[in-house]
N, C-alpha and C positions, 0 to 999 in steps of 0.2 A: 554777476554779467552785460557787462559795460560794451555796449560799442561808443568808443570814445571814452574820455575822463570826465564823468559829471562832475560838475562843481557844486556840491549843493550851498544854495543862497547867491552864485553868480547870478543867476535869473530865475525870476518865476516860470514856474513847473507845468508844463500841461500834463495828464495822468487817463490812458485810458486804463478803464478797468472790465475786464470779464468774467463772471462769476461762473465757473461748471463745477459740474460733480463731482469733483476732485480736486482741482486746483482753482483758486482765485490768479489771475493774471494780470499785470498789470505791466504798461509799458509807462514809460517815462522820459519825456521829451524835455532838455533844458533849452527854452527857445535860445535864451541870450548868449549861451556857450557854446550851441549848435552839436551839443550832444546828446546821447540816448543811453538807454539802458532798461534790464526788464529783470522784472520782481516777480517770485514766484509764491505762493504760500496755501498752505490745506484748505479747502471750503470746509467751514462749517455744516452741517447736511442740518435744515431744516434751520436753521438760522445764518442764513445769508450775509446778515449785514457786517455778524463778527469777520468773516476771514475778508470782506470787504474794509473794515478798518483794520484787520492786523497787516495786511499790506497795505495802507496806507501810513501807518505808523514807522515802515521799513524806506519810505520813499526820500521823508524829512525827516529834517531834526523837530521840525515844527507844521502842521499843516497849513500854518500860512507862508509856505515856500510856495503853495501852488496855490496857482490863476485860474486851473479850469480842471473839473474831473468829468469827465465821458464815460459813463455805464454804459456796459453792455448787459443785461440782465433778463434770465429766464425764469425770473418769476412769477409772472402772467403766464407764460407757457404751462409751465408745471404744474402751478394752480389750474389750469385748464384739463390736463392731461391727468391730472390725481382727483378733480374732480372736487377741490380742496378750496370751492370759491364759495362766496358770503350769500348768505340766505336773500333771495331775491325774488320781487314780484314785481307782475307787469300789469301798467291800465291801459285795454287797449279796446278800440270799437267793436259794438258788442255784432257778435257773429264770427267772430276772426281770434277769439282764443286760442285756436289750434293750428294755427300760421306757423307756431314753433315745429309742432308735432311734426305737421303733414308733409314740411320740408319741400323735395323735388318727386316727389314718390319714388326716391331710390331705396337702396338697398343696401346692405352692410358689403356682401358679396352680390357680385353683379347676376351670380348665376346661380346662388343659390336661391333653395326655396323656405326657409327659414334665415331670422334675423330678428334683432332687435333694438332697437333704441330709447334712451332715460334724456327726454330735454333737460337742462340746466333749471329749467323754471318747473316745479309740477304743476299739475293743472288748477289743484286748487289756490296756486298764488297766482294766476292768472286771470286777471278782474275784467269783467267788462262796463263800457257804460254806454249813453248814449249818444250819441255825434258820426255826420257820413260828409266825406268830398269826395266829389265825382273825380273820374280818370282823368277830369278834361279843368281841375282844379275848381268848378264850380263847388260852393257851401251849401247842401242839400239839408243837412242836419246842423245845428250848431250845438257845440257841446253842451251839456245838463253838468257844471261845476261843482255843485252840490253832490252829485252822484261822485264824481272823482274824489271830490274830498272824502266823502264815504268810504270808496273802497280804498282809498291812499292810510286811512285810520284802520279800518280791517286790515291790510298786511301788516301795518307797525303792532297792531294785537297781533297776527300770527308770527311775530317776531322777526320779520322781514330787516335788515340793514340796508339793502338797496332796494332801488325800484325804476322800471324801463316805463315811460309814455311812448304807446306806439301806436298811432293812427294811420289809417288807410289812406293813402294817395295824396301824404304830404309832402312829396317831392315838388306836387302841385301847388300845393297850397296849404302852408304849414298852420293857419290863424288858431285853428282847433286845437291843435297841437303846442302852440305855444302858450294860450289861455291853459290848456290843465296840467301844463310843468308847472306854470306862474305860481299856481292853487297848491299843487302838491308842495314843490319848494317853502311854501310860504308854512306851512303844519309839519313838515321833516324834519326830526332832529341833527341832521347832517349833513353832507352836501352830496350825498353816494344819490342823486337825482340823475338819468340820463332822458334826455329826448332825443329819438330816433332821427326824427328829422334833423339836428344838430349833426348824429353824429356819422349820416350817411342819406344828403337828399336826394338818394337816387330812387329809379324804379326799380322795380324788386321788391315783392314784399316779404318773400321768405327772407333775402342775405339781410332786406333793412334790419325787419327781426331781428333775425340771429346775431348780428355784429352789433347793435344795440344793446339787445339781452348780455351778451360776451363782455361787453365794453359793462355796464352795472355791473353784474358779478362781480369783475377784477379791481374795481373802483374801488371796494376797502383795501383789499386785498395791498394789492401793487401800490396804492396810494398811500396807504399807512406805512409800506418797505421804506418806500421814498422819503417820507417825512421825516420817519424815525431816521434815518441817514444820511439824512442833511442836516437835523438838530445835532447829533452824536458829531457829523463833521464843524458844525459851529462853534461844539464843546469843546473841539482840538485847536480851535484857532482858525480854522476856514473860514475864510472868506471872499471867494472868488464863487463862480459859478456853475452848480453843477448840472449836465446835461446827460438826456437819454438817449442812446440810439434804438430807431425805428428801424419798422418791418422795410425799410423803403430803402434803408441801406443812409437816410439823412439820420438827424439829433435834434430835439428837442430840448424845450426846458424842464424844469424837474415839476413845474405846476402844470406844462400842457399834457406832458406825460400822465401826471394823478388824473387831469379831466379824462382823456382819451386813453386811457392803458393794452384798449385791446390793439394800437398800434404798437404797443413792445411784443408783440405773438413772436415774432421772427427774430430777436435785438440780435442774440448774440452773432446767428451764425449770419446773419446783413451784415456785422461789420467787417468777419472775416472774409467776407466776399470784397466790399469793397477796399479792402487792406489787399488782396491779391490784384484787383485790377491796376489799382495802383504802382505794384510792384511790377507787375507783367509789363505795362508802358514803359514804367523806368527802364527795364531790361530789354525793350524794344518788339517784345511782344503784344500786340492790341488784341490779339485773338487769344483767350483759357478758358481752361475747362480747369474750373477748382474742385479739389475734391478734400474734406473735412473727417478725419477722421478718428472718432474721437473713442468714449468706452464703451458707448452702446450705440451709437449711429455714425451713417456713413452721410454727410448730404454734398450734393454734387450741385452745380452752378454753372451758369454759361456767362463770361464776359466778350461780346462784341464791337468791337472797335476801341477798343478802352470803354465801353459799359456796359454795369450791369443792365441784366435782361429783368424787368418787371412784369410783374402779374397783375390783374385786378383784382384777384380773392385767393383765398386758402384752404383749404379746412384742417382742423388740429388735429382732428381725430373724425370717423364717422358722425354727419352730423351735426359739427359746431364749425359753421361755414364764418369766415370774418371776410369781407368785402372793405379793401383797402389795401390802396398800392401798395407790393411788397417786393424784392427780389424773389425770382424764380427760382426755388430750391426744391430738388426732390431728394426725398430722406427713408435709405433702406435701412433694418436694425443690420448691421455690420461693424460695429464697431471694436475694440481690442477685446471687449469683454463678452461679446457676443459670445453664447454656446453650441458647439457641437455637438449633433447626437446622430442616430440612427432610425430611421422612424419604421415603423409597420412592417412599410414594404420592402427594408433593406437600404434604403435609402438615403446617405450622408447628407445632413440638413446643417447649414451654421444660421444662427437667429432665427427669429427677431428679436427671440428669450435672452437677456442678457444678465450677466452677475451685475453688471454697473460697477461703480467703486466700491458699497458696501455688499454684502462681502467683498468683491473681484473677483478675478480669476483664481484658481487651483492652486497656485504658484504664492498669490500673496501668502497663505497660510492663514485665510481669516475664518475658515470652518466652507466654501463649495468646494466640492468633490468633483464637478462637473467641467470638461476641459472650457478653454475661449480659444479667440483666435490669439490673444496674446501669451496662452500657453503652448501654443503649438511655437509660436515666435521665438521662448526661449530656450523649449526642447532642442529647436534645431538650431540655436547657437548665431541667429540674426538679434537677439538683446542678450545680454552677458548677464547670466543669474548674482554675480559680485559687484556690478554697475547698473544696477537700475534705472529708469527715469524715473524724474521728481525731484532732484535736489536735497532727495535726504529723505524722501517722505517714508520710503522703505530703506532699511540698511543693505538689504539683499531676498534676493527671489528664492524660490523652494522648486530649482528643477524636478527634484523628486518626486514631488507632488505632481508636478505636469503630467511628470512619466504616467503617473500611476492612472490618473483622472483620463488619459487620452487610451493609455492601454485598456481600462475599463471600458471607457462610452464608446469607443470607435475602431480601435483595433482588433479586439478578441471578437466581438459582433461582425466587423469585415474580412477576418480572416489574413489581415493586413500585419507587416511590422510595425511596431511604431512610429517608428521615422519616417516609415512611408505613409503611415494614418495621421499625424502632424502634418506631410506636406497637402495629403491630400484636404486634410480642413482649411490651408491656404489656398488651393484649387479652388473648389467652392467659394469661399469668402472672396476673393478675386475674380470670380466669374459673378457672381451675386455684384458687384462694385464695379465691375463693366458696361453692364446690362443695365445701371442707374446714368453711367457716364452714354452710352448711345440713348438713354432717353431723353437727355437734354441738347444731344448734339442730332445724331441722325433722325431720329422719328419728328423734330423740328427744321428737318431742311438743310442741316451744317453738317458740312465731312469735316470729321475729326482731323481728318489728316492736316488741314490747314491751320491747327489751334494749339499752344503750348497744353502742358498736363499741369496743374500748378498743386501736386499734397500739401495740406497743412493741417494743426491736429495734434495729439502727440502719438500717433500710430500710421498717420500717411505716408513720410517718409519711408518709412519701411515697405512698402508694395507699390513704388514709382515706376519701376522698372517693370515691376507685372503688369501693372498700366498702362506703360506705353506698346508694351508687346501684345497687350489683348482688344488693344482700342487702334493702335497700329498711329499712335501719335510721336513725331519724330524729336521733341525737346520736352524735358523735363525742366522744371523749375521748383527747385526746393526753395524756401524765404530761408531765409539768413534766423527765422526764431522763428520756425512751424508751430511751435506750440502756443506761443503769445499773439498768434495773428489776427484773433477776433481784436485785443486788447489794442494792436497796433492800428485795427481799423478806426476804433473808436477815435483816436486822435486825430487821423487821417479825414475823419467823415463831416460833409457839408450840414449847416443846418438845412433843414427843407421841409415845408409846410404843404399841402397838398388838399384841395377842394375840387369837388365835385357837383354840379348841376344838372337836373335831368331836362333836356328840350324837348324829344323826342316830338317833332315835327320833319313832315316832307323838306326834302332840302329845295324843292321849287317854291315853298313858303314861307320857308326862313328867313324871320324880319331881322339882317343882319345889323340895323342900327342898335335892335333891341340885344345881341349877341355881343357884340362890340361894349354896351353895357354892363354887361354881365361880366365878362371878360375884366372889365375895370374892378368891380365889387368885390372880384374874388381877389383880383391883386391887392386892391387896400385889405382886405381880412386876412389876406396872408401876411401883408408887409409891416401888418402890427402888431403880429405876433412872433415877429422877428426884431421886431423896435422894442417888445418888449421881456426877449431875451436876457439883456445884457452882455451878448457876444459883439465882439468887434468883426466887419466884416472886409475882407479884399473887395468883393465889389457880388453885384447880385444881380440872378440870372432869373426868367423864367422858363417856362415849356408851357405851351396853349395846345390843348389835342382835342377833338372830337371821334366821339364812338360814333360809328357809324356804319352803314348796311344796305343793301340791294334791299327794294320790297321785298317782303315774305321771306327773308332770313330771318333765324332765330339768334347768329352770331354775331356783335359787332366786331369790328377792326378799329385799332386807336390809331387815326388819324393824324400827325404832326402838321402845325402850322409852322408857315415861317414869321419872324416876327413881324413884317408885313405884311402879310396876312394876316396875325392876329391883333395889328395893328388900328388895322383899315379893313374887315372882313369881308369878300363878297361871294355871290357864291358862285362864281367864275373862278374864281383861287380854287374853293374850297373842292369843288367839283374834282377839279383838277389836281387838289392832294388827292382824294378817295381815292380818282382812279387808277392813279403812281401806286399809291402804298396796296392796291387793291392786284392789280397789276403784279407787282412786284412779290405779292404775298402768293398769289395762284395762276402766275405766265398768261392772264389774262381779264380782259376786262366784260360786262354785260351790256352790250347795246340794248336800248330799249327800253329799260327796266328803271322803274325810278329809284331815287338813292333816298336814305332819311337817316336824318340825327337826332342822335340818342342822348348822348349826353354831349357835357362841355365839361374836358378835365383840364385842372389847372396846378402849375406848382411853383412856388418862390422858393428860391435855394440862395443860401447868405453862403456865400464861398468864406468858408476858414480860414487862416494864414497857413500857409504849407511849408514843408520843413524839407531839403535835401534828404532822399532815402540813401546819397552816396555816405549818411553818417552813421549805415549800419556796416559799412566795408569796415575787415578787420584793416588795423593799424598796422604800420612795419613790417617788415620782415617777415614773421611769423616762420611757420615750421612746419615742412613736407614732412619730415620724420615718421616712421610708422611709430605707432606705440610699441608693438608686438603683431604678435595672427591671433587668432579665433578660430578654431574648426564649425564648419557650418556645414549642415546637409541640405543640398540643393540639388534639384532635377537628380534626385534617386544615388545620390553618391556624396561621402565627406569632403570636401575642400578647405585650403589655408587659403584664411581672406585675410589682408592687411587689416588694421587697427588703427585709425588715424584720431587725433582730435580735430572736429571738423571746424572748429571755432578759431583755431591758431593759423589754419590752411589760408597763404597770402592771397592777394590780387593775380588771376591769371595761372593760379597754380594747377594741375592735372593729375585728379586718380583714377587709375584702374581699377574695373572689376576683378575679383572678387573683391571688394572692401569695405567694412562698416566704420561707419564715421560718427563719432560719439557728440552729444552733449546734451544737457542738461536735461533741456527740455522733449528732445528726440532721440533717435538712431535713424539713420539713414544707409539703409542695406543697397550698395551695390553690385548688380549681377555681374557673372561673368559674361564679358562681351557688351559691357558697359562702359562708359567713360564718364566723368563728372570736372568740368571745373569752375574755378571760382570767379564771377564775372564781376562789375567797379560797386557794385551795392554788397556784395559777401552775398550774393545768389549763388546755389549750385546749378549748375546747368549741364541736363544729362541728358547725354544720348549714346545711338549706340555706337560702339568702335569700329 
């Protein structure tokens, strides 16, 4: 599948790799030739590196032709979700071994009376030592290093592979923790020793403990995976740079990813959002809502003024909190493999349980007998059973098994015709996905009518018109290769390093000279990581922000500082920036109330060379001739839809619904009353007729 004609060996290649549950997707850019192509190979469950290497083998005759590989990985996320992490211990301040378990006194179900939580580190592996630093940084009790060594040896004897050293209040004074970490590293048999103050030097003890502990638990898993991967690549002749996508949408070196694997928690989905932001900007839409529909989930994010929204923390699942800058992504269980069922009250439910890629939907014929969203699309004719997605992973789909599954588990219990039942499954799934879109838009003060909607992933384009109808979006943008959008994002993403330092001072008492010094120190630290990456940058940018709030408030507001204010901060410019941000967020400022500065946040961005997305546009005159027709059940009746080879459509061509546009990585279902036009970048712009 090629956009332009790639000439292997004509130039050094840049390859983005996204490993999913079903497919490993690769986007290949030849910078010298100005061409690109995509590759899809089956993923190898439990052996992600094998699918990765199989894909790389199809990129070029020799891995030596590849200059840079950028990897969006779900290894860390999957390890946390499945609790397949390293056996980990914690060494902490005496009296604080239960911080990880006490959390924020929250519950799995807000209104539930019962709930359970099993911390990633059991209580017997959380060890205490004598030391204490007060909240203002005063050293109250020096650390007992002999106790530290004793507890480290005990954890090793208990079979721990990794350890986290977490002392109270080290954001204010890290000296005790640094001494303890040095003592542990001197006797620990591997490099898997995490210091909480190195991972997150920020106030809030649970969040710092949780983030650092999860980082320690992931180090052996992610670190070993990346080291094996790099070793395999070197063995194939690769002598370039292996980079890894972070949750914040930037990339980092393989070594940094091994040290800080917790920053890869939303690596793959973040890359997809970065690609969508770039595609939307190029298409003339700075505001876009993205919807990634895969086999298990539907991930939604919002891009405003060309930039993806960032959050300060997320929870991988209940109680597993990671505090690190990351792209705001809302996830619901509404993928192609989401299972439809009728509950005890007679209500039709779709998800969150999923058939996944193995055994997959009923139509895969691999043993699952329950209906999924994909089965509904197959039965209604929106996916042709004899032309399934995936470039040949399955020779054909069994529509008969889809019929049987939907009839047994949905149609009969609800007293519906089987095709009406299939359409009901899609109606419920669409309503759930529309709810997720409203969550990132309307509930955060954004009017979705001002945004374009961009579906990607293998199943997103099947539901583009439904999402536009449900939410009121005027334009849908279907990228050239929706199924490999995350791999494209890997190639586009810039290198980025974030740092944070707690200040916790009233604005009127803030030492601005000291603030300027801390900004310079963080800039130097982040620049060192850029310098050791071995990556070429077009330019280097920085982002400086303060977490601020009014006295008595609990939640902070991020306040961006201008370049001038960051270079020479004053209390006047900081106050003005806070009041402008607060007024924009809440409609007014609060007079006569003190202002507090909690944290300094710094990001240094190495801007990687970009390519013109026009290389994705179709070449030549192409063809708008339909391939034939296909019967599709829509809105309670059968219709004849024209079929097209989507990638053959030339720029400026227009297709009117009902129509099915097919390509190897996805299918676009264009409902009656909608039309699509191909823009100069190969995107389909979908609108009401």
